[in-house]
C-alpha positions, -999 to 999 in steps of 0.1 A, spaced: -477 -612 -154 -488 -590 -126 -476 -590 -89 -508 -609 -79 -496 -638 -102 -463 -643 -84 -471 -665 -54 -445 -672 -28 -453 -687 7 -436 -672 38 -419 -706 43 -404 -706 8 -392 -670 12 -376 -677 45 -361 -709 32 -347 -690 3 -332 -663 25 -319 -688 53 -286 -694 33 -260 -666 42 -249 -664 5 -284 -661 -9 -293 -635 19 -262 -615 11 -270 -615 -27 -305 -603 -21 -293 -575 4 -267 -564 -21 -291 -563 -49 -315 -543 -28 -288 -518 -21 -273 -517 -56 -303 -523 -77 -285 -545 -103 -253 -565 -102 -235 -588 -126 -225 -624 -115 -188 -613 -113 -197 -584 -89 -215 -610 -66 -186 -633 -68 -161 -605 -58 -184 -591 -32 -191 -625 -16 -156 -638 -23 -172 -671 -36 -165 -691 -69 -186 -686 -99 -205 -720 -98 -216 -714 -61 -229 -679 -69 -246 -690 -100 -262 -719 -83 -277 -695 -56 -289 -670 -81 -305 -698 -101 -324 -708 -70 -335 -673 -63 -346 -668 -98 -365 -702 -100 -384 -688 -68 -390 -656 -89 -372 -634 -63 -347 -623 -90 -348 -614 -128 -319 -614 -150 -309 -599 -182 -280 -605 -205 -258 -576 -220 -230 -591 -241 -209 -614 -219 -226 -602 -187 -256 -616 -168 -271 -589 -145 -295 -597 -117 -321 -576 -98 -349 -581 -75 -380 -589 -93 -402 -558 -93 -434 -578 -96 -431 -593 -60 -458 -589 -36 -455 -560 -13 -450 -582 18 -419 -598 2 -404 -565 -7 -411 -554 28 -393 -583 44 -362 -578 22 -363 -539 29 -366 -546 66 -339 -572 66 -315 -547 48 -324 -516 69 -320 -536 102 -289 -556 94 -267 -535 71 -235 -546 89 -242 -583 76 -232 -570 41 -208 -541 50 -176 -562 42 -192 -574 8 -200 -537 -1 -165 -526 6 -153 -556 -15 -176 -545 -43 -166 -509 -42 -130 -518 -43 -135 -541 -74 -117 -528 -105 -129 -536 -140 -165 -538 -132 -190 -541 -160 -198 -506 -174 -236 -503 -172 -259 -475 -165 -274 -484 -132 -277 -471 -97 -245 -471 -77 -245 -490 -45 -254 -471 -13 -220 -465 5 -237 -453 36 -242 -480 62 
């Protein structure tokens, strides 16, 4: 499936990003590249069912993709999103890094993070 096949209206995108937990997850994933459910739980200080529900919503809208690795499920922003959607996410992150600064600190302080070869979160806010 190509980027042109993913259709998302501006209304649907903004509805998806209107929830603070979903917006933080998207912003953290933009900064970190890929995160496990447990990392998002720790960063957002939320319980697994709540984080999983929000991630399922974002995945259903095709904003996220996931992959399994043993007991872990890792999420990342769908690289097949249209350029305008990626632009909205990037602009939101670049203009509002303080919105996720506490979550990045929580994530960086997390011990026993799943060991995967992936890009480390950007510590510079």
